C-alpha positions in Angstrom: 3.3 -4.4 12.6 1.7 -1.1 13.6 5.2 0.4 13.9 6.0 -0.7 10.3 2.7 0.6 9.0 3.2 4.0 10.7 6.8 4.2 9.6 6.2 3.4 6.0 3.0 5.5 5.7 5.1 8.4 7.1 7.8 7.6 4.6 5.5 7.3 1.7 3.0 10.0 2.6 5.1 12.5 4.4 8.4 11.4 3.1 8.3 12.1 -0.5 11.3 14.2 0.2 14.0 13.8 2.7 17.5 13.1 3.5 20.3 12.0 1.3 20.7 10.3 -2.0 20.5 6.7 -1.0 20.9 4.2 -3.8 20.2 0.9 -2.2 17.0 -1.0 -2.3 16.3 -4.5 -0.9 20.0 -5.3 -0.6 20.6 -4.4 -4.3 22.1 -1.3 -5.8 19.5 1.2 -7.2 21.1 2.0 -10.5 18.1 4.1 -11.8 15.1 5.7 -10.4 11.8 4.1 -11.6 8.5 5.6 -12.6 5.2 4.0 -12.0 2.0 4.3 -10.0 3.7 4.8 -6.6 6.2 7.4 -8.0 3.3 9.3 -9.6 1.2 9.2 -6.4 4.3 10.3 -4.4 5.1 13.2 -6.7 1.4 14.4 -6.7 1.2 14.2 -3.0 0.4 17.6 -1.5 2.9 17.0 1.3 6.2 18.7 1.0 9.1 18.3 0.6 9.1 15.6 -2.0 11.7 14.8 -4.6 12.1 12.8 -7.8 15.0 10.9 -6.1 13.0 9.7 -3.1 9.8 9.0 -5.0 11.8 7.2 -7.7 13.6 5.2 -5.1 10.4 4.1 -3.5 9.1 3.1 -6.9 12.2 1.1 -7.6 11.7 -0.8 -4.3 8.1 -1.3 -5.3 9.1 -2.7 -8.7 11.3 -5.3 -6.8 8.7 -6.2 -4.2 5.1 -5.7 -5.6 3.2 -6.6 -8.6 1.4 -3.9 -10.6 -2.0 -4.5 -8.9 -0.4 -4.3 -5.5 1.4 -1.1 -6.6 -1.9 0.5 -7.7 -3.5 -0.4 -4.4 -0.5 1.0 -2.4 -0.5 4.2 -4.6 -4.2 4.7 -3.6 -3.0 5.2 0.0 -1.5 8.6 -0.9 -4.9 10.0 -1.8 -6.8 8.1 0.9 -4.6 7.1 3.9 -7.7 5.7 5.6 -7.9 3.1 2.9 -4.6 1.6 4.1 -6.2 1.1 7.6 -9.2 -0.5 6.0 -7.1 -2.9 4.1 -4.9 -3.7 7.1 -8.0 -4.5 9.2 -9.9 -6.3 6.6 -11.0 -9.9 7.1 -10.3 -10.7 3.5 -7.5 -13.3 2.9 -6.6 -11.4 -0.3 -6.1 -8.2 1.7 -4.1 -10.2 4.4 -1.7 -11.5 1.7 -1.4 -8.0 0.2 -0.7 -6.6 3.6 2.2 -9.1 4.1 3.7 -8.1 0.8 3.1 -4.4 1.5 4.8 -4.7 4.9 7.9 -6.3 3.3 7.9 -3.5 0.7 7.5 -0.9 3.4 10.5 -2.2 5.4 12.6 -2.3 2.3 11.6 1.2 1.2 12.2 2.6 4.6 15.7 1.0 4.8 16.6 1.9 1.2 15.1 5.3 0.7 15.2 6.9 4.2 
């Protein structure tokens, strides 16, 4: 699970830019790039390079995998990466369920958006 967390956090925090124009998310074709809290956080990230295509792709995967409150929590990781670690290590059953959904989202985003 640590590998997945590190991979997605790298994709989401450092990624926000990157290789190719991939159009697949979670096994389905990405026909448009979405906007939302994760896209906004990705685009405002100080890390470069970032792109509308990658951030939009990540948001599209989030729209397919996470509810709005989960997206808002995940978006907060851009500004405060330590928050992700706190949530992951929390004893709260709510945080544990979120982390399972976030992990599935992370794997799909990594596979779909590169």
